[in-house]
C-alpha positions as CSV (number, residue, x, y, z in Angstrom):
1,X,-6.6,-13.3,23.4
2,X,-7.9,-10.4,25.5
3,X,-10.8,-8.4,24.1
4,X,-10.1,-4.8,23.1
5,X,-13.6,-3.4,23.5
6,X,-12.1,-0.7,25.8
7,X,-11.0,2.7,24.4
8,X,-7.7,3.1,22.7
9,X,-5.8,4.9,25.4
10,X,-2.6,4.4,27.4
11,X,-3.3,2.7,30.7
12,X,-1.7,4.1,33.8
13,X,2.0,3.1,34.0
14,X,2.5,1.7,37.4
15,X,4.9,-1.0,38.6
16,X,2.2,-3.1,40.4
17,X,4.6,-5.8,40.9
18,X,5.6,-5.9,37.2
19,X,9.0,-5.2,35.8
20,X,9.3,-2.0,33.8
21,X,11.0,-4.1,31.1
22,X,8.0,-6.5,30.6
23,X,5.9,-6.1,27.4
24,X,3.0,-3.7,27.9
25,X,-0.6,-4.4,26.9
26,X,-1.5,-2.0,24.0
27,X,-4.5,-1.5,21.9
28,X,-3.3,0.9,19.2
29,X,-4.4,-0.6,15.9
30,X,-8.0,0.7,16.0
31,X,-7.4,4.5,15.4
32,X,-5.0,3.7,12.6
33,X,-7.3,1.2,10.9
34,X,-10.3,3.6,11.1
35,X,-8.1,6.4,9.7
36,X,-7.0,4.2,6.9
37,X,-10.7,3.5,6.1
38,X,-11.5,7.2,6.1
39,X,-8.6,7.8,3.8
40,X,-9.5,5.2,1.2
41,X,-13.2,5.9,1.1
42,X,-12.6,9.7,0.6
43,X,-9.4,11.1,-1.0
44,X,-8.3,7.6,-1.9
45,X,-10.5,5.2,-3.8
46,X,-13.5,7.6,-4.1
47,X,-11.3,10.4,-5.7
48,X,-9.6,7.8,-7.8
49,X,-13.0,6.4,-9.1
50,X,-14.1,10.0,-10.0
51,X,-10.8,10.7,-11.7
52,X,-11.1,7.5,-13.7
53,X,-14.6,8.4,-14.9
54,X,-13.1,11.7,-16.0
55,X,-10.3,10.0,-17.9
56,X,-12.8,7.7,-19.5
57,X,-15.1,10.6,-20.6
58,X,-12.1,12.5,-22.1
59,X,-10.6,9.3,-23.6
60,X,-7.2,10.5,-22.5
61,X,-4.7,9.6,-19.8
62,X,-2.9,12.9,-20.1
63,X,-5.7,15.3,-19.5
64,X,-4.3,18.0,-17.2
65,X,-7.7,18.7,-15.7
66,X,-7.6,15.5,-13.8
67,X,-3.9,15.4,-12.9
68,X,-4.2,17.2,-9.5
69,X,-6.9,14.7,-8.4
70,X,-4.8,11.8,-9.5
71,X,-1.8,13.1,-7.6
72,X,-3.9,13.7,-4.4
73,X,-5.5,10.2,-4.8
74,X,-2.0,8.6,-5.0
75,X,-0.8,10.5,-2.0
76,X,-3.8,9.5,0.1
77,X,-3.6,5.8,-1.0
78,X,0.1,5.6,-0.1
79,X,0.2,7.4,3.2
80,X,-3.4,7.0,4.3
81,X,-4.8,3.7,3.0
82,X,-1.5,1.7,3.0
83,X,0.4,3.8,5.5
84,X,-2.1,3.9,8.3
85,X,-2.7,0.1,8.1
86,X,1.0,-0.6,8.0
87,X,1.6,1.7,11.0
88,X,-1.3,0.3,13.0
89,X,-0.4,-3.3,12.4
90,X,3.3,-2.7,13.1
91,X,2.7,-0.8,16.3
92,X,0.2,-3.4,17.5
93,X,2.7,-6.2,16.8
94,X,5.8,-4.5,18.2
95,X,4.6,-3.9,21.7
96,X,6.6,-1.5,24.0
97,X,8.0,-2.3,27.3
98,X,6.1,-0.9,30.4
99,X,8.9,1.6,30.8
100,X,8.2,3.3,27.5
101,X,4.4,3.0,27.3
102,X,3.6,6.6,27.7
103,X,6.2,7.6,25.1
104,X,4.9,4.9,22.8
105,X,1.4,6.3,22.8
106,X,2.5,9.9,22.4
107,X,4.7,9.0,19.4
108,X,2.0,6.9,17.9
109,X,-0.8,9.5,18.0
110,X,1.6,12.3,16.9
111,X,2.6,10.3,13.9
112,X,-1.0,9.5,13.1
113,X,-2.0,13.2,13.4
114,X,0.9,14.4,11.2
115,X,0.2,12.0,8.4
116,X,-3.5,12.8,8.5
117,X,-2.9,16.6,8.5
118,X,-0.5,16.0,5.5
119,X,-3.2,14.1,3.5
120,X,-5.8,16.9,4.1
121,X,-3.4,19.7,3.2
122,X,-2.2,17.9,0.2
123,X,-5.7,17.4,-1.2
124,X,-6.4,21.2,-1.1
125,X,-2.9,22.1,-2.3
126,X,-3.2,19.8,-5.4
127,X,-6.6,21.3,-6.3
128,X,-5.8,24.9,-5.8
129,X,-2.1,25.4,-6.6
130,X,-2.7,26.3,-10.2
131,X,-4.9,29.2,-9.2
132,X,-2.7,30.6,-6.4
133,X,0.8,29.0,-6.4
134,X,2.2,31.6,-3.9
135,X,-0.1,30.3,-1.2
136,X,-0.5,26.6,-2.1
137,X,3.0,25.7,-3.1
138,X,4.2,26.3,0.6
139,X,1.1,24.4,1.9
140,X,1.8,21.5,-0.4
141,X,5.4,21.3,0.7
142,X,4.3,21.6,4.3
143,X,1.9,18.7,3.8
144,X,4.7,16.5,2.6
145,X,7.0,17.5,5.4
146,X,4.3,16.6,7.9
147,X,3.9,13.2,6.4
148,X,7.7,12.7,6.4
149,X,8.0,13.7,10.1
150,X,5.1,11.4,10.9
151,X,6.7,8.4,9.2
152,X,10.0,9.2,10.9
153,X,8.3,9.3,14.3
154,X,6.5,6.0,13.6
155,X,9.9,4.3,12.8
156,X,11.5,5.9,15.8
157,X,8.7,4.6,18.0
158,X,9.3,1.0,16.9
159,X,13.1,1.3,17.4
160,X,13.1,3.1,20.7
161,X,10.1,1.8,22.7
162,X,9.8,-1.8,21.4
163,X,10.1,-4.5,24.0
164,X,13.2,-6.6,23.4
165,X,12.6,-10.3,23.8
166,X,16.2,-11.3,23.5
167,X,15.5,-13.9,20.9
168,X,17.2,-12.0,18.1
169,X,15.9,-11.1,14.6
170,X,14.4,-13.5,12.1
171,X,15.4,-13.7,8.5
172,X,12.1,-12.1,7.5
173,X,13.2,-8.9,9.3
174,X,15.5,-8.2,6.4
175,X,12.4,-7.5,4.2
176,X,10.8,-5.4,6.9
177,X,13.9,-3.3,7.4
178,X,14.2,-2.9,3.6
179,X,10.6,-1.7,3.5
180,X,11.1,0.8,6.3
181,X,14.2,2.2,4.5
182,X,12.1,2.7,1.3
183,X,9.3,4.2,3.4
184,X,11.4,6.9,5.0
185,X,13.2,7.6,1.8
186,X,10.1,8.2,-0.3
187,X,8.5,10.2,2.5
188,X,11.4,12.7,2.7
189,X,11.7,12.9,-1.1
190,X,8.0,13.7,-1.3
191,X,8.4,17.5,-0.6
192,X,11.0,17.8,-3.4
193,X,8.7,15.9,-5.8
194,X,5.8,18.1,-5.0
195,X,7.8,21.3,-5.6
196,X,9.4,20.2,-8.8
197,X,6.2,18.6,-10.3
198,X,4.4,21.9,-9.9
199,X,6.9,24.1,-11.7
200,X,5.3,26.4,-14.3
201,X,5.3,25.7,-18.0
202,X,6.6,22.4,-19.4
203,X,9.3,21.9,-16.7
204,X,6.8,20.4,-14.3
205,X,5.3,18.1,-16.9
206,X,8.7,16.9,-18.0
207,X,9.7,16.2,-14.4
208,X,6.5,14.2,-13.8
209,X,7.1,12.2,-17.0
210,X,10.8,11.4,-16.2
211,X,10.9,11.0,-12.5
212,X,7.4,10.0,-11.3
213,X,7.4,6.4,-12.7
214,X,10.5,5.3,-10.8
215,X,9.2,7.2,-7.7
216,X,6.0,5.2,-7.8
217,X,8.0,2.0,-8.2
218,X,9.9,2.9,-5.0
219,X,6.7,3.6,-3.2
220,X,4.7,0.5,-4.1
221,X,7.3,-2.1,-5.1
222,X,9.9,-0.9,-2.6
223,X,8.1,0.1,0.6
224,X,4.7,-1.6,0.3
225,X,5.6,-4.9,-1.3
226,X,8.6,-5.6,0.9
227,X,6.5,-4.8,4.0
228,X,3.8,-7.2,2.8
229,X,6.2,-10.1,2.3
230,X,8.2,-9.3,5.4
231,X,5.0,-9.8,7.4
232,X,3.6,-12.6,5.2
233,X,6.6,-14.8,5.4
234,X,6.2,-14.8,9.2
235,X,2.5,-14.4,9.8
236,X,1.1,-16.7,7.1
237,X,2.4,-19.6,9.1
238,X,1.8,-18.2,12.6
239,X,-1.7,-16.8,12.0
240,X,-3.2,-18.0,8.7
241,X,-2.6,-21.7,8.8
242,X,0.2,-22.0,6.2
243,X,3.2,-24.3,6.6
244,X,6.6,-23.0,7.6
245,X,7.8,-20.5,5.0
246,X,10.8,-21.4,2.8
247,X,13.8,-19.3,3.8
248,X,15.8,-20.2,0.6
249,X,12.9,-19.2,-1.8
250,X,12.2,-16.1,0.3
251,X,15.8,-14.8,0.2
252,X,16.2,-15.6,-3.5
253,X,13.0,-13.9,-4.2
254,X,14.0,-10.9,-2.2
255,X,17.3,-10.6,-4.1
256,X,15.7,-10.8,-7.5
257,X,13.0,-8.3,-6.5
258,X,15.4,-5.7,-5.2
259,X,17.7,-6.1,-8.2
260,X,14.8,-5.8,-10.7
261,X,13.4,-2.8,-8.8
262,X,16.6,-0.9,-8.8
263,X,17.4,-1.6,-12.5
264,X,13.8,-0.6,-13.4
265,X,14.0,2.7,-11.6
266,X,17.5,3.6,-13.0
267,X,16.6,2.2,-16.4
268,X,13.5,4.4,-16.8
269,X,15.3,7.7,-16.1
270,X,18.1,6.8,-18.5
271,X,16.0,5.4,-21.3
272,X,13.8,8.5,-21.0
273,X,16.9,10.7,-21.6
274,X,18.0,8.4,-24.5
275,X,14.7,8.6,-26.3
276,X,13.6,5.1,-25.3
277,X,16.5,3.5,-27.1
278,X,19.9,1.9,-26.4
279,X,21.3,-0.2,-23.5
280,X,19.1,1.3,-20.8
281,X,16.0,0.4,-22.8
282,X,17.1,-3.3,-22.8
283,X,17.9,-3.3,-19.1
284,X,14.6,-1.6,-18.3
285,X,12.7,-4.3,-20.1
286,X,14.8,-7.1,-18.6
287,X,14.0,-5.8,-15.1
288,X,10.4,-7.1,-15.6
289,X,11.7,-10.7,-15.8
290,X,13.6,-10.3,-12.5
291,X,10.6,-8.8,-10.8
292,X,8.3,-11.6,-12.1
293,X,10.8,-14.2,-10.9
294,X,11.2,-12.5,-7.6
295,X,7.4,-12.3,-7.1
296,X,6.9,-16.0,-8.0
297,X,9.6,-17.1,-5.5
298,X,8.3,-14.9,-2.7
299,X,4.7,-16.1,-3.2
300,X,5.9,-19.8,-3.2
301,X,8.0,-19.1,-0.1
302,X,4.8,-18.2,1.8
303,X,3.3,-21.6,1.0
304,X,-0.2,-20.1,1.0
305,X,-1.2,-22.0,-2.1
306,X,-0.5,-25.3,-0.4
307,X,-3.0,-26.8,2.1
308,X,-3.7,-24.6,5.1
309,X,-5.2,-25.4,8.5
310,X,-7.4,-24.1,10.1
311,X,-9.6,-22.4,7.5
312,X,-10.4,-18.6,7.7
313,X,-12.5,-16.4,5.4
314,X,-9.5,-14.1,5.0
315,X,-7.4,-16.8,3.2
316,X,-9.1,-16.3,-0.1
317,X,-8.2,-12.6,-0.1
318,X,-4.5,-13.5,0.6
319,X,-4.4,-16.0,-2.2
320,X,-6.2,-13.6,-4.5
321,X,-3.6,-10.9,-3.7
322,X,-0.7,-13.1,-4.4
323,X,-2.2,-14.2,-7.7
324,X,-2.6,-10.6,-8.8
325,X,1.0,-9.9,-8.0
326,X,2.0,-12.7,-10.3
327,X,-0.3,-11.4,-13.0
328,X,1.4,-8.0,-12.7
329,X,4.8,-9.7,-13.1
330,X,3.6,-11.5,-16.2
331,X,2.4,-8.2,-17.7
332,X,5.9,-6.7,-17.1
333,X,7.4,-9.6,-19.0
334,X,5.0,-9.1,-21.9
335,X,5.4,-5.3,-22.0
336,X,8.0,-5.3,-24.9
337,X,5.6,-7.4,-27.0
338,X,2.7,-5.1,-26.3
339,X,4.7,-2.0,-27.2
340,X,5.9,-3.6,-30.4
341,X,2.3,-4.5,-31.3
342,X,1.1,-0.9,-30.9
343,X,4.2,0.6,-32.4
344,X,4.9,2.9,-29.4
345,X,7.9,3.3,-27.0
346,X,5.7,3.6,-24.0
347,X,2.1,2.9,-23.0
348,X,0.2,4.9,-20.4
349,X,-2.5,2.2,-20.6
350,X,-0.3,-0.8,-20.0
351,X,1.7,0.9,-17.2
352,X,-1.6,2.0,-15.5
353,X,-2.9,-1.6,-15.8
354,X,0.2,-3.1,-14.3
355,X,0.2,-0.6,-11.5
356,X,-3.5,-1.2,-10.8
357,X,-2.9,-4.9,-10.6
358,X,-0.3,-4.3,-8.0
359,X,-2.0,-1.5,-6.0
360,X,-5.6,-2.9,-6.0
361,X,-5.3,-6.6,-6.9
362,X,-2.3,-7.2,-4.7
363,X,-1.9,-4.5,-2.1
364,X,-5.5,-3.5,-1.4
365,X,-6.7,-7.1,-1.4
366,X,-3.9,-8.0,1.1
367,X,-5.0,-5.2,3.4
368,X,-8.5,-6.4,3.2
369,X,-7.5,-10.0,4.1
370,X,-5.1,-9.1,6.8
371,X,-7.3,-6.4,8.2
372,X,-10.4,-8.5,8.6
373,X,-8.3,-11.3,10.2
374,X,-6.5,-8.9,12.7
375,X,-9.8,-7.2,13.7
376,X,-11.5,-10.6,14.2
377,X,-8.7,-11.9,16.4
378,X,-8.3,-8.7,18.4
379,X,-12.0,-8.6,19.2
380,X,-12.4,-12.3,20.1
381,X,-14.6,-13.0,17.1
382,X,-14.7,-16.8,16.6
383,X,-13.8,-17.9,13.0
384,X,-17.3,-19.4,12.6
385,X,-18.9,-16.0,13.3
386,X,-16.7,-14.2,10.8
387,X,-18.3,-12.8,7.6
388,X,-17.1,-14.5,4.4
389,X,-17.3,-11.1,2.7
390,X,-18.0,-12.7,-0.7
391,X,-19.5,-9.4,-2.0
392,X,-16.2,-7.7,-1.3
393,X,-14.1,-10.5,-2.8
394,X,-16.2,-10.8,-6.0
395,X,-16.5,-7.0,-6.6
396,X,-12.9,-6.3,-5.9
397,X,-11.6,-9.0,-8.2
398,X,-14.1,-8.4,-11.0
399,X,-13.5,-4.7,-10.8
400,X,-9.8,-5.1,-10.9
401,X,-9.8,-7.7,-13.7
402,X,-12.1,-5.4,-15.8
403,X,-9.9,-2.4,-15.1
404,X,-6.7,-4.2,-16.1
405,X,-8.3,-5.8,-19.3
406,X,-10.1,-2.7,-20.5
407,X,-7.2,-0.3,-19.7
408,X,-4.8,-2.4,-21.9
409,X,-7.6,-2.6,-24.5
410,X,-7.7,1.2,-24.8
411,X,-4.4,1.0,-26.7
412,X,-6.3,-0.8,-29.4
413,X,-9.8,0.8,-29.3
414,X,-11.2,3.9,-27.8
415,X,-14.4,2.0,-27.1
416,X,-12.7,0.4,-24.1
417,X,-12.5,3.7,-22.2
418,X,-16.2,3.7,-21.1
419,X,-16.3,0.2,-19.5
420,X,-12.9,0.9,-17.9
421,X,-14.2,4.1,-16.4
422,X,-16.9,2.3,-14.3
423,X,-14.6,-0.3,-12.7
424,X,-13.5,2.1,-10.0
425,X,-17.1,2.2,-8.7
426,X,-17.1,-1.6,-8.3
427,X,-13.9,-1.4,-6.3
428,X,-15.2,1.4,-4.1
429,X,-18.4,-0.5,-3.3
430,X,-16.3,-3.5,-2.4
431,X,-14.1,-1.6,0.0
432,X,-17.1,0.2,1.5
433,X,-18.8,-3.1,2.2
434,X,-15.6,-4.4,3.8
435,X,-15.1,-1.2,5.8
436,X,-18.6,-1.3,7.2
437,X,-17.9,-4.8,8.4
438,X,-14.7,-3.8,10.1
439,X,-16.3,-0.8,11.8
440,X,-19.1,-3.1,13.1
441,X,-16.6,-5.4,14.7
442,X,-14.1,-2.8,15.9
443,X,-16.3,-0.1,17.4
444,X,-18.0,-1.1,20.6
445,X,-21.1,0.9,19.8
446,X,-21.8,-1.3,16.7
447,X,-20.1,-4.5,17.7
448,X,-22.4,-7.5,18.3
449,X,-21.9,-9.9,21.2
450,X,-19.6,-12.9,20.4
451,X,-20.2,-14.7,23.7
C-alpha cells in the first residue's frame, strides 16, 4: 500500500495516458480523522465528562443547568466524533474516478467545513440561548442546517463521483444504504428538534421528554449501528483476519434490528401519551428482545469471535465493542424487571446506562479499533510496530463498565452518583491516549520512520 505521508490535497488531474474512468488515488481520511479527534476531545467527551461530574454532584439526571451542555455534547459526538470518522473512512474507501477527482475533493472539504461550523455554532447556541433566544435560536437552527447540508453533500459525493467497478453491489450494502438513509433523515430533522426543544416554559421540556428518546435511537441505533455492521460484515474478513461473514445470519440480524428499532421508536411516543400503560407499553418492552436478538445475530455473522489470522492489536477493540453491544441488548431485555424492582414506569439511570454501553462501549470502541487499523495500513506501519494500546483498552472498558454499573445503581442508592461521576475522566484519558498515538502516526511531522 502506498504511503500517504504527503499532504491531503487533490493531485493535478491530467490524462497522462490514464483513462478518466480509472479509479483515482486519494488521501482524504486524514483531515476527517483529525477533526473527529478534535471534536471528541473538546465538545464531545470532555464536555460530557464535565457534565457527568455536574450530574453526580447534584445527584440528579434532570438538572436543567447541565442540559445545554449535554445536548451540545450529544451533537458533537454524533456529527463530530462519529460523523467525521464515518465520512473520512467512507470517502477513503469509495474512491472517485479520475474524471471526478476535483469535484470529489471540493465536496469532501465543503462537507467537512459545514459540519465543523455547525458543531461550533451549536456549542455556543446551546450555552447562550436561554439568555438571548432572539439571537441564539436562529444561530442554533443555522448550525443544524449547516450540518444537514454537510451530510447531504457527503452522500452526494459518494453517489456522484465514486468509481464504478462494474462488479455490482454486495449484500452488505443494504446495511450501508440503510445507515445513510437514517443519517440524512436525522440530520434534516435536527433543525426542527433544536427549535422545538428550546420553546419557552414547559413545552420545550415535554418535547424533549417525548421525542428525544426515539430520536437518539434513530441516531445511534439507526445510522451509526447500521453503518458499523455494513462495514464490519465486509471488512472484518477482508482486513481484520476473520472468516467469510454469514449472509444468512447477517440479513436475519438486520431484519430483527430494524423491526425492533422502529417498534421501539413508535412505542416510546405512544406509551408516553398513554401514561406508560397499555398495548404500546408492551410493544415497547418487547422491542428490546428483537434488538438483542438482532445484535447477537449480527455479531455472530461477522465471525470475529472465531479464530482470526493474522493477529492485529486492533482486534481486541473490535471484539470488546461487539461484546458491549450484546450487553446493551441484554439490559434492554432486563429493563421491565428493573422498572418493576424500583416501582417506576421509566428510569433515567437505566436508559442512560444502556445508551452509554452502546455509544462508548460499542461505537467509540469500534472507532478506536478501526481507526488505529486504518491509520496503520495507510501509513505503511508494519503490524509488529503497531502499539497495542493496552492503556486505552483497559481504561475505556473499565470506565464504561463502571459507568454502566454505577449509573444503574443510582436507582437504588444515591451513594452511586459519586463513583459514576468520575468514570467520564477515565474514558477521556483513554481516548486522549489513543488520539495521541493516531496523530503521531498520521502527521508527518510526528511520525517515526517505519522503514
